[in-house]
C-alpha positions in Angstrom: 11.3 -31.8 90.1 11.3 -28.5 91.4 11.7 -25.0 89.9 11.7 -21.6 91.4 8.2 -19.7 91.7 9.7 -16.9 90.3 10.0 -18.5 87.0 6.5 -19.7 86.7 5.5 -15.7 87.7 7.7 -15.5 84.0 5.5 -17.4 82.5 2.4 -16.4 83.5 3.3 -13.0 82.6 3.8 -14.1 78.9 0.4 -15.7 79.1 0.6 -19.0 80.2 -0.3 -20.6 83.6 1.7 -23.7 83.6 1.8 -24.4 87.1 -1.1 -26.6 87.4 0.3 -29.0 84.9 2.7 -30.3 87.5 0.1 -31.7 89.3 -0.8 -34.0 86.3 2.5 -36.2 87.8 0.2 -37.4 90.8 -2.8 -38.3 89.2 -3.9 -41.6 89.6 -2.5 -44.6 87.5 -6.8 -45.1 86.4 -6.6 -41.7 84.9 -3.3 -41.9 82.7 -3.7 -45.6 81.8 -6.7 -44.4 79.3 -4.4 -41.7 77.2 -1.5 -42.8 74.5 1.3 -41.0 73.6 1.1 -40.5 69.7 3.6 -42.4 67.8 4.9 -42.7 64.2 3.0 -40.5 62.2 3.1 -42.8 58.5 1.3 -41.2 56.0 1.1 -41.1 52.3 1.3 -37.2 50.9 1.9 -36.4 47.3 3.0 -33.1 45.7 -0.7 -33.6 43.8 -3.1 -33.0 47.0 -6.3 -35.0 47.4 -8.5 -34.6 50.4 -11.6 -34.8 51.7 -14.3 -32.1 51.5 -14.2 -30.0 54.7 -18.3 -30.4 55.3 -20.6 -32.0 53.0 -19.6 -35.4 51.8 -20.5 -35.3 47.8 -20.9 -38.6 45.2 -17.8 -40.0 44.4 -16.8 -39.8 40.5 -15.5 -42.1 38.6 -12.1 -41.7 36.5 -12.5 -39.9 33.2 -12.1 -41.5 29.9 -11.2 -39.1 27.6 -14.0 -36.5 28.1 -17.3 -38.8 28.8 -17.5 -39.4 32.0 -17.3 -37.7 35.2 -13.9 -37.9 37.4 -13.7 -39.4 40.7 -12.0 -38.3 43.9 -8.4 -40.2 43.7 -7.7 -42.1 46.8 -7.2 -40.8 49.8 -3.7 -41.0 51.4 -3.4 -43.5 54.3 -2.6 -42.5 57.6 -1.6 -44.6 60.2 -3.2 -43.9 63.4 -1.8 -44.6 66.8 -4.6 -46.1 69.1 -3.7 -47.2 72.4 -1.8 -50.1 72.6 -2.9 -53.1 74.6 -0.8 -54.9 77.1 1.3 -56.5 76.5 2.4 -54.2 73.2 2.1 -55.1 69.9 5.4 -55.9 68.2 4.7 -53.4 65.6 3.6 -50.7 67.8 4.5 -47.4 66.2 7.7 -45.8 66.9 9.0 -42.0 67.3 10.8 -41.3 64.4 8.5 -39.7 61.6 9.1 -41.3 58.2 7.0 -40.5 54.9 6.5 -42.7 52.3 5.5 -42.3 48.9 7.5 -39.7 48.1 9.7 -38.8 45.2 12.4 -37.6 47.3 13.5 -37.5 51.0 10.8 -35.4 53.0 11.8 -34.4 56.7 8.6 -34.1 59.2 8.7 -32.7 62.2 5.5 -32.9 63.9 3.9 -30.7 66.9 5.0 -32.8 69.6 8.6 -33.1 68.9 8.5 -29.4 68.4 7.4 -28.8 71.9 9.9 -31.1 73.1 12.4 -29.5 71.6 12.4 -26.2 72.2 13.9 -24.8 69.4 13.5 -20.8 69.2 14.5 -20.6 65.5 13.9 -23.0 62.6 17.5 -23.7 62.2 18.1 -24.7 65.2 14.6 -26.9 65.2 16.1 -28.8 62.0 19.7 -29.0 63.4 20.1 -32.3 64.3 18.1 -33.7 61.4 20.1 -36.0 58.8 21.2 -33.4 56.1 20.2 -30.0 57.5 21.8 -27.9 60.1 21.6 -24.4 60.8 23.6 -21.2 60.3 23.3 -20.2 63.9 25.2 -16.6 63.7 22.8 -15.7 66.5 22.1 -19.0 68.4 18.7 -19.0 69.4 17.3 -15.8 67.4 19.2 -15.9 63.7 19.6 -19.5 62.5 18.4 -20.4 58.9 18.1 -23.8 58.1 20.9 -24.9 55.3 20.1 -28.2 53.7 22.6 -30.3 52.3 25.1 -27.6 52.2 23.1 -25.2 50.6 21.6 -22.2 52.1 19.5 -18.8 51.9 18.8 -18.4 47.9 18.6 -22.1 47.4 16.5 -22.8 50.3 12.6 -21.5 50.7 11.1 -20.8 53.9 7.3 -20.6 53.5 4.2 -20.6 56.4 1.2 -21.6 55.1 2.1 -21.8 51.9 3.6 -18.2 51.7 7.4 -17.0 51.9 8.1 -15.9 55.4 9.4 -12.7 53.6 11.7 -11.3 55.8 15.6 -10.3 55.4 16.9 -13.8 56.6 17.9 -14.1 53.0 19.9 -11.0 52.8 22.3 -11.7 55.7 23.0 -14.5 58.2 22.3 -12.0 61.3 18.9 -11.9 60.2 15.9 -13.8 62.1 13.5 -15.9 60.1 10.1 -14.4 61.3 8.4 -17.8 62.1 8.4 -18.7 65.6 8.0 -22.6 66.4 6.1 -21.4 69.4 3.5 -20.7 66.9 3.9 -23.4 64.5 2.2 -26.8 64.4 4.3 -28.9 62.0 7.4 -28.3 60.2 8.5 -30.1 56.9 11.4 -30.1 54.8 10.6 -30.8 51.2 13.2 -32.0 48.3 12.4 -32.9 45.0 9.7 -32.3 42.2 7.5 -30.3 44.8 9.8 -27.6 45.4 9.1 -26.2 42.0 5.6 -25.2 43.2 7.7 -22.4 45.5 10.3 -21.2 43.2 13.1 -21.9 41.3 15.2 -20.6 44.2 14.9 -24.1 46.3 16.9 -26.4 44.6 18.1 -27.2 48.4 14.5 -27.8 49.5 11.5 -26.0 51.0 11.2 -25.3 55.0 7.4 -25.6 55.3 5.9 -24.3 58.4 2.3 -25.1 59.0 -0.3 -23.9 61.6 -4.1 -23.0 61.9 -3.9 -19.0 61.4 -6.5 -19.5 58.6 -8.6 -22.3 59.6 -9.6 -24.6 57.0 -12.2 -26.5 58.8 -14.0 -26.2 62.0 -12.4 -26.4 65.4 -15.7 -28.9 66.2 -14.5 -31.4 63.2 -12.5 -33.7 63.9 -8.9 -33.1 63.9 -6.3 -33.1 61.2 -4.7 -36.3 60.5 -1.5 -34.5 58.8 -0.1 -31.2 57.1 1.3 -31.5 53.8 3.2 -29.0 51.4 0.9 -26.3 53.6 -2.4 -28.0 52.7 -4.2 -30.2 55.5 -5.5 -33.9 54.7 -8.9 -33.9 56.6 -11.3 -36.5 57.9 -14.1 -36.8 56.1 -16.9 -34.6 58.1 -20.5 -35.2 57.6 -21.6 -32.9 60.1 -20.3 -30.8 63.3 -21.3 -29.5 66.3 -23.4 -26.2 66.2 -19.8 -24.1 68.3 -17.3 -24.9 70.3 -13.9 -23.5 71.5 -10.6 -24.5 71.9 -7.7 -23.1 73.8 -3.9 -24.0 74.1 -1.0 -23.2 76.4 2.5 -24.0 75.9 5.1 -22.6 78.2 8.9 -23.6 78.9 12.0 -23.1 81.3 15.8 -23.4 80.3 18.8 -23.3 82.7 22.0 -22.3 79.9 20.1 -18.7 79.2 17.7 -18.0 82.1 14.9 -18.5 79.3 11.2 -18.0 79.9 8.7 -19.1 76.6 5.0 -19.0 76.4 2.3 -19.2 73.9 -1.8 -19.2 73.6 -3.8 -20.6 71.0 -7.5 -20.1 70.5 -9.6 -21.9 68.1 -13.3 -21.3 67.9 -16.0 -22.1 65.4 -20.1 -22.2 64.5 -22.3 -20.9 61.8 -19.9 -21.7 59.3 -17.1 -19.5 60.4 -14.0 -20.5 62.0 -11.7 -17.9 63.9 -8.4 -18.1 65.3 -6.2 -16.4 67.7 -2.5 -16.8 69.3 0.1 -14.8 71.1 3.6 -16.1 72.1 6.5 -14.4 74.1 10.1 -15.6 74.7 12.8 -14.0 76.7 16.6 -15.1 77.7 19.8 -14.0 78.9 23.3 -14.3 77.6 23.6 -18.0 77.4 26.1 -20.2 79.5 29.3 -21.9 77.6 32.1 -24.1 78.8 34.1 -22.3 81.4 31.8 -19.2 80.9 29.1 -16.8 79.2 29.1 -16.2 75.4 28.5 -12.4 76.2 26.1 -10.1 74.2 23.2 -13.3 73.2 20.2 -12.5 74.7 16.9 -12.2 73.2 13.7 -10.7 73.9 10.6 -11.8 71.3 7.0 -11.7 70.8 4.2 -12.0 68.6 0.7 -13.2 67.5 -1.7 -13.5 65.2 -5.9 -13.2 64.4 -7.6 -14.9 61.8 -10.6 -16.3 60.2 -12.2 -18.4 57.6 -15.8 -18.9 56.0 -16.2 -22.5 55.6 -18.7 -23.5 52.8 -19.7 -27.0 51.2 -17.1 -27.7 48.8 -14.3 -25.3 50.0 -13.2 -22.3 52.6 -12.0 -18.8 52.3 -9.7 -17.1 54.7 -7.5 -14.5 56.4 -4.8 -13.7 59.0 -3.1 -10.9 60.2 0.5 -11.6 62.1 2.6 -9.5 64.1 6.5 -10.5 64.9 8.9 -8.7 66.8 12.5 -9.7 67.9 15.1 -7.7 69.2 18.3 -10.0 69.8 22.0 -9.7 70.1 25.1 -10.1 68.1 27.9 -12.6 69.3 31.4 -12.1 68.9 34.4 -9.7 69.4 32.9 -6.6 67.6 29.3 -7.8 68.5 30.6 -8.0 72.4 32.7 -4.9 72.0 29.8 -2.3 70.1 26.8 -4.0 72.0 25.5 -5.0 68.3 21.8 -5.8 68.6 18.9 -5.9 66.0 15.3 -4.6 66.8 13.3 -6.4 64.0 9.8 -5.9 63.3 7.2 -7.5 60.6 3.4 -7.4 60.0 1.9 -9.8 57.6 -1.5 -10.0 56.0 -2.3 -13.4 54.4 -5.2 -15.4 53.0 -5.8 -18.5 51.4 -8.6 -20.6 50.2 -9.8 -23.7 48.3 -12.6 -24.6 46.3 -14.4 -28.1 45.1 -16.8 -27.0 42.3 -19.0 -30.5 41.7 -17.5 -30.2 38.0 -16.4 -33.2 35.6 -12.9 -31.6 34.9 -11.8 -29.8 37.9 -11.2 -31.2 41.2 -10.2 -27.9 43.2 -9.3 -24.2 43.1 -6.6 -22.9 45.4 -5.1 -19.2 45.7 -2.5 -18.2 48.8 -2.0 -14.5 49.2 0.5 -12.4 51.2 1.8 -8.8 51.9 4.3 -8.2 54.2 5.7 -4.9 55.4 9.3 -5.5 56.9 11.8 -3.5 59.0 14.9 -3.9 61.4 17.7 -1.5 62.7 21.0 -2.8 63.0 22.2 -0.7 66.5 25.3 -0.5 68.3 27.8 1.8 69.4 29.6 4.1 67.0 32.4 4.7 69.5 33.2 1.6 72.0 34.4 3.8 74.8 31.6 6.7 73.9 28.2 5.2 75.5 26.1 8.4 74.3 27.4 7.1 70.7 24.7 4.3 70.9 22.2 4.5 67.6 21.2 3.1 64.5 24.0 1.6 62.3 22.1 0.2 59.4 18.8 -0.6 58.6 17.2 -3.0 56.4 13.5 -2.7 55.1 11.7 -5.3 52.9 8.3 -4.5 51.4 6.7 -8.2 49.3 3.6 -9.0 48.0 3.5 -12.3 46.9 0.1 -14.4 45.3 -0.1 -17.9 44.1 -3.2 -19.8 42.3 -3.2 -23.2 41.4 -6.4 -25.5 39.9 -6.2 -29.2 40.4 -8.1 -31.2 37.3 -9.4 -34.1 38.0 -7.9 -37.5 37.5 -8.1 -38.5 34.0 -7.6 -42.1 32.5 -4.9 -42.8 30.1 -5.3 -46.4 30.2 -1.6 -47.0 30.7 -2.0 -45.0 34.0 -4.2 -42.5 36.1 -3.0 -38.9 35.2 -3.3 -36.1 37.9 -2.2 -32.9 36.6 -2.2 -29.4 38.9 -1.0 -26.4 37.2 -0.4 -23.0 38.9 0.7 -19.0 38.6 2.8 -17.6 41.0 3.4 -13.9 41.0 5.9 -11.8 43.4 6.8 -7.9 44.2 9.9 -6.9 46.1 11.0 -3.6 47.3 14.4 -3.6 49.4 16.5 -0.9 51.2 19.7 -1.2 53.4 20.7 2.5 54.2 23.6 3.3 56.9 24.6 5.9 59.2 25.3 9.1 56.6 28.6 9.5 55.8 29.2 12.6 53.3 33.0 11.4 52.6 31.8 8.2 51.3 29.8 7.3 48.3 28.8 4.1 50.0 25.9 4.8 52.6 24.5 1.5 53.1 24.7 -2.1 52.3 23.0 -1.3 48.8 20.8 1.4 46.8 17.0 0.9 46.9 16.1 -1.9 44.7 12.9 -3.7 43.6 12.4 -6.8 41.8 9.3 -8.9 40.3 8.6 -12.6 39.3 6.1 -13.8 36.9 6.0 -17.6 36.5 3.8 -20.7 35.8 4.5 -24.3 36.8 2.5 -27.7 36.1 2.7 -30.8 37.9 1.6 -34.3 36.2 1.4 -37.4 38.5 1.0 -41.0 36.6 -0.3 -43.8 38.7 0.9 -46.7 36.5 -0.4 -49.2 39.2 -0.6 -49.3 43.1 3.0 -50.4 43.3 4.6 -47.7 40.8 4.1 -44.0 40.0 5.9 -41.1 38.0 6.1 -37.5 38.1 7.2 -35.1 35.2 6.9 -31.5 36.6 7.8 -28.2 35.1 8.3 -24.3 36.0 9.5 -21.4 34.0 9.5 -18.1 35.4 10.0 -14.3 34.4 12.5 -12.1 36.5 13.2 -8.7 36.1 15.5 -6.6 38.9 15.9 -2.9 39.2 18.9 -1.1 40.9 21.8 0.5 40.9 25.7 0.1 41.6 29.0 2.0 41.4 30.5 1.6 37.4 33.8 0.2 39.1 34.5 -1.0 42.7 37.7 -2.4 42.7 39.1 -4.9 45.4 41.2 -2.7 47.1 40.5 1.1 47.3 41.2 4.1 49.9 38.4 6.7 49.5 40.1 9.2 51.8 43.6 8.9 49.0 41.6 8.4 46.0 37.8 9.9 46.5 37.4 8.9 42.9 38.2 5.1 43.3 34.4 4.2 43.6 32.8 4.5 40.3 29.5 7.0 40.3 26.2 5.3 40.7 25.0 3.4 37.7 21.4 2.3 37.0 20.5 -1.5 36.6 17.8 -3.1 35.0 18.3 -7.0 34.4 16.0 -9.7 33.1 16.2 -13.4 33.4 14.1 -16.3 32.2 14.9 -19.5 34.2 13.4 -23.0 33.5 13.1 -25.9 35.4 11.8 -29.3 35.1 11.5 -32.5 37.2 11.1 -36.0 36.5 10.6 -38.9 39.4 9.7 -42.7 39.5 8.7 -44.3 42.9 8.1 -48.1 43.0 7.0 -50.2 45.9 9.2 -53.5 46.6 8.9 -56.7 48.5 9.1 -56.5 52.1 7.6 -53.3 52.6 10.4 -51.5 50.7 9.8 -48.2 48.6 12.4 -47.1 46.0 12.6 -43.7 44.2 14.4 -42.2 41.8 14.4 -38.2 40.8 16.0 -36.2 38.3 16.0 -32.5 38.4 17.0 -29.5 36.0 16.7 -26.2 38.0 18.0 -22.5 36.8 18.2 -20.0 39.2 18.4 -16.1 38.5 20.8 -13.9 40.9 19.4 -12.4 43.8 19.3 -8.3 44.6 22.1 -9.2 47.4 24.0 -10.8 44.9 23.9 -8.4 42.3 23.9 -5.1 44.2 25.7 -5.2 47.2 28.1 -2.6 47.3 28.9 -1.7 51.4 29.7 -2.3 54.9 27.3 -4.7 56.7 28.2 -4.0 60.2 26.1 -7.2 62.0 28.0 -9.6 60.0 31.3 -7.8 60.1 31.4 -8.1 56.3 32.2 -5.5 53.5 30.0 -7.1 50.5 30.4 -6.7 46.9 27.9 -8.1 44.3 28.3 -8.9 41.1 25.7 -6.8 38.5 27.2 -9.2 35.9 26.4 -13.0 37.4 24.3 -15.0 35.2 21.7 -17.6 35.2 22.7 -20.6 38.2 21.7 -23.9 36.7 21.9 -27.1 39.0 21.5 -30.9 37.6 20.7 -33.3 40.0 19.6 -37.1 40.4 18.4 -38.5 44.3 17.4 -42.3 44.5 16.0 -43.5 47.9 15.4 -46.7 49.7 13.1 -46.6 52.5 10.8 -48.8 54.9 8.1 -47.1 57.1 6.2 -50.0 58.5 7.1 -53.0 60.8 9.7 -52.9 64.0 12.7 -51.7 61.3 12.0 -48.6 59.9 15.1 -46.7 58.1 15.7 -44.6 55.3 18.5 -44.3 53.0 19.3 -41.4 50.4 22.0 -40.7 48.2 22.0 -37.2 45.1 24.7 -36.0 43.2 23.9 -32.1 41.7 26.1 -30.3 39.4 26.0 -26.7 39.3 26.7 -24.7 36.4 27.7 -20.8 37.5 27.5 -21.6 41.3 27.5 -18.2 43.0 28.6 -17.9 46.3 29.8 -15.1 49.2 33.7 -15.5 49.0 36.0 -14.3 51.6 39.1 -12.8 50.2 41.6 -12.6 52.9 41.3 -8.4 52.7 39.6 -6.7 55.2 37.9 -3.1 54.6 35.8 -0.3 56.9 33.5 2.2 55.2 35.8 3.8 53.0 38.3 1.8 52.7 39.6 -2.1 51.7 43.2 -2.8 52.3 45.0 -6.0 51.5 45.3 -8.5 54.4 43.8 -8.2 57.8 43.9 -4.7 59.7 40.6 -3.5 59.4 37.4 -4.3 61.4 35.0 -5.7 58.3 36.2 -9.0 56.3 35.9 -8.4 52.6 33.1 -10.7 50.8 32.9 -11.0 47.4 30.0 -12.6 45.2 31.3 -15.0 43.1 30.4 -17.4 40.3 31.9 -20.5 39.4 31.4 -24.3 38.6 30.8 -26.9 41.5 29.4 -30.2 42.8 28.0 -31.4 45.6 27.4 -35.2 46.5 26.4 -37.0 49.4 23.6 -38.8 51.3 21.7 -39.7 54.5 20.9 -42.5 56.5 18.5 -42.8 59.7 16.7 -45.6 61.0 14.9 -47.0 64.2 14.2 -50.5 65.2 11.9 -51.8 67.8 13.7 -54.0 70.0 11.6 -56.1 72.4 8.3 -55.1 74.7 9.3 -53.9 78.2 6.9 -53.2 80.8 3.8 -51.5 78.8 5.7 -50.2 75.9 8.5 -50.6 73.5 12.4 -50.3 74.0 14.1 -49.4 70.8 17.4 -47.9 69.0 18.0 -45.5 66.4 20.7 -44.2 64.9 22.0 -41.7 61.7 24.6 -40.4 59.4 24.9 -37.7 56.4 27.4 -36.4 54.4 28.3 -34.0 51.9 30.9 -33.1 50.1 31.3 -29.9 47.6 34.1 -29.0 45.6 34.4 -26.4 42.3 35.8 -27.8 39.4 39.1 -27.0 39.9 39.3 -29.2 43.1 38.8 -26.6 46.1 36.5 -26.9 48.5 33.0 -24.6 48.8 33.3 -22.5 51.6 31.0 -23.3 54.6 30.1 -26.5 54.1 28.6 -29.3 57.5 31.0 -32.1 58.5 30.0 -35.5 58.5 27.9 -36.9 61.4 27.1 -40.1 62.8 24.5 -40.6 65.7 22.4 -42.9 67.6 20.8 -44.0 70.8 17.9 -45.5 72.6 14.2 -44.9 73.7 11.4 -46.2 75.3 7.5 -45.7 75.2 4.3 -46.7 76.0 0.6 -45.0 76.1 2.1 -42.2 78.4 5.9 -41.9 78.6 8.7 -41.6 76.1 12.0 -41.7 77.0 15.0 -41.2 74.8 19.1 -40.6 74.8 20.6 -39.9 72.0 24.5 -39.0 70.9 25.1 -37.2 67.6 28.8 -36.9 66.8 30.3 -34.4 64.2 33.7 -34.9 63.0 36.1 -32.4 62.6 35.6 -30.5 59.1 39.0 -30.1 57.3 37.9 -29.4 53.8 37.9 -25.7 54.1 38.5 -23.2 51.4 40.3 -20.0 51.0 40.8 -18.3 54.6 38.3 -20.2 56.0 39.8 -22.1 59.3 39.1 -25.9 60.1 36.4 -26.7 62.9 37.1 -29.4 65.4 34.3 -32.3 66.0 32.2 -32.5 68.7 29.9 -35.0 70.8 26.2 -33.5 71.6 24.3 -35.8 74.0 20.8 -35.2 74.3 18.3 -36.9 76.8 14.7 -36.6 77.3 11.6 -37.8 79.5 7.9 -36.7 79.1 4.6 -37.6 80.1 1.2 -37.6 78.2 -2.3 -38.0 79.4 -6.0 -37.6 78.1 -8.4 -36.5 81.3 -11.9 -36.5 81.5 -13.9 -34.0 80.2 -15.4 -33.2 83.2 -12.2 -32.7 85.4 -12.4 -29.7 87.5 -10.1 -27.5 86.0 -11.1 -28.1 82.1 -7.9 -29.7 80.6 -8.3 -32.4 78.4 -5.1 -33.3 77.4 -1.8 -32.7 79.2 2.0 -33.1 78.4 5.1 -32.2 81.3 8.7 -33.2 80.4 12.2 -32.6 80.7 15.0 -32.3 78.3 19.0 -32.2 78.9 20.9 -30.8 76.0 24.8 -30.7 75.6 24.9 -33.2 78.7 28.7 -33.3 78.3 29.0 -29.6 78.4 31.3 -29.7 75.1 32.7 -26.7 72.9 30.6 -26.8 69.8 31.3 -24.6 67.0 29.5 -24.5 63.7 31.5 -25.3 60.8 28.9 -23.5 58.8 28.8 -20.2 60.6 30.6 -17.1 59.7 31.3 -16.5 63.1 32.3 -20.0 64.4 35.9 -19.2 65.5 34.5 -16.3 68.1 30.7 -17.9 69.0 30.4 -21.3 70.9 27.0 -22.7 70.8 25.0 -23.0 74.1 26.5 -25.3 76.7 24.8 -27.7 78.9 21.1 -27.1 79.0 17.8 -28.5 81.3 14.6 -27.6 79.7 11.3 -28.0 81.4 8.1 -27.7 79.3 4.6 -28.2 79.2 1.7 -28.2 77.1 -2.0 -28.1 77.9 -4.9 -28.7 75.7 -8.4 -27.5 77.0 
């Protein structure tokens, strides 16, 4: 397994020393035999969070009856550990597929070790093969936002440590999500009642990324067992060492794009304080596709964060400052011709804290704060034949502030059930601009005029525990949304400003107000044979977003001319989801079905007309595709299934099989198809793992997508073959180079080198996903 030395030098320049890692492959068996590869994590999180205090333990409370006694802490979530298996291994040795139980709706979990093996540069790419989830992949490896059950942008929330990503990814498919998997320790996709905690714009789900940028415990303490909804569930801790320092490096090389990536993480603590620092960088060239190269796909990104917390008896308070920078190219015919690329920068301040008072009524008080300054320039040639015309074609800025506070009440005995309640308030303010190059002959200077919006919301979660086998949840949210901007009084579908300068009406100020209200009810029931059944019903209202209301111009990078509608109303979604899952034993599976009816579904409709900066004409001919934000009723229904079966013990571990299937069907009430819906997918494979080794081969087949709308084209199916092998070992603490845990691996993706087109991507007819790729990665903890 040799790699050219110049690539290791590239990793070193990125701050990751990966060269010594390869020496682990030759370490004695007696050392490797002392270690264990972490297996499946089976946890029982809940939107109502119960966890041990980070420092001194306090006496347990009793559950309140009325108001006469003091409440006790609710039962801690059960977390299955992954002990080193004996030889031969037991039949129930944990597998490799994380399945979360005790949930009112499906939750997808991607733990740290899987993130490291996957190697995705975006959240969309990371989650792309999970049942029910795809990525937008407008710029593969740079801009790919998660799409959940066919729902994207304004119906999928993205948060980091409980605060929104707050970039511009919901304003255009070409915009990146400023959360890099290199700096992320775990990603969860949350659906169901828990999404109302983050906002009404998350009917599809919430993608929650977590890391240690704001420490919640001392690095000298026992490690976190799991992350749930941005909260840490910790092992009890009575005392900690006076101080310590932990260090980690992450690095990888990839063949398809000559990619180099690396990250370093530092955690230190002592005396009631904990600090964290990290830095990452990645660089790729144009990636290979079957028979050639997908031009204009190079990327160059970097970032880092510094944060710290004060830890005290009963809680913590901390803050962090984070920087994300990304320069990436936009593929496609126009992108290649004009050298289109995006230069993006985000500076973000975040703070959060928790206090668990020794009080009868209140179990915990938590807060989250965030302030973001985001800007990106869309660069390219004004004239493809004139290299001196290179410059800024459009600029996006987003200044956003967000705050949330939550009070969790102590458990209350209602006689028929134990009630746990969380009450929260949330507020945010956002200012957006999207100016373009000045054109004295056009009233449409940019995608929209400067606009602002504010939100104030309150929410409540009630969880009823009727017995150890039956639970219910009732949740609600109400918010007030005000949006201020301006749009032309008239924007005809077809116009030519050169022939009729008055075709576009004068700018008219708009002040819009909405008060969406949402509610959710869930039931979960334990059944025989370790089965768990769940049923959830939701009613969610969503106010239109600024881009849907105020757009009225050219968006250069996406090659569209977007026209919003200030007359859009509240979008309403009524949904039901049923699930059956089993997370213990040799056979583990999850089966989910759902049905959602939208009233006033807002979507971006390609009309088939084309435009430039000053005109829109019927049919093809001009450089931009006309897209009008429209509203009508729609129905989404579908399901997902995944399983894993440990077939038999082999050597020192287990051999097993796994499989998955997902489908979503979306139509308007007139029977026509909702645009850009992912196809059916089915897949499966085999795996082997023991205390040190993990080997896996998996084939995912995507069927052809022929259920398309309007001017949308069909998409052929494909087969995506993936194989991986990795080795993990824990080293003695007195080892000469200081490393304590090392993982190295080799991953092959699209091994059949197939033409893969993403049915949900706007540019699918011009852009193929990367071809055959081999990736070498190393992760070292000191």
